[in-house]
C-alpha positions, 0 to 999 in steps of 0.5 A: 536466555536462548534466541531462536531464528527462523530462515523464513522470516522477513526483515523488518520493514519489508513488504510484498507488493500486492497488485492493484485490484480491479475496480480501483477508482483514480482521483486525479493523477496522485490517488486511487481508492480500491473497492474495499475502501483503501486509499493509496498515493502514487510514488515513483523513484528514479529507475523504479516502477510506480508504487502506490503507498497506503494513506492512513488518513485520506480525509483530504480526498474524502475517503475513510481511514485505512483498515487492517485489511489494506495492503501497505503497498500496491504495485503499478 
């Protein structure tokens, strides 16, 4: 058996942070929903910028489940 490696592959678990799209609606200070129906929760680690993490099942804010076109992380 032979393994082939690509130098352009991303490490498992890495993501590219997408920008927050225009028209995103904020619910309180913790959640946003984009125009295409993706909902995100705000997170902030010390010394790091704000990021918005995808909520897979945002029923608690009255939004539909995430779909395949939702970015996993948005930058703030």
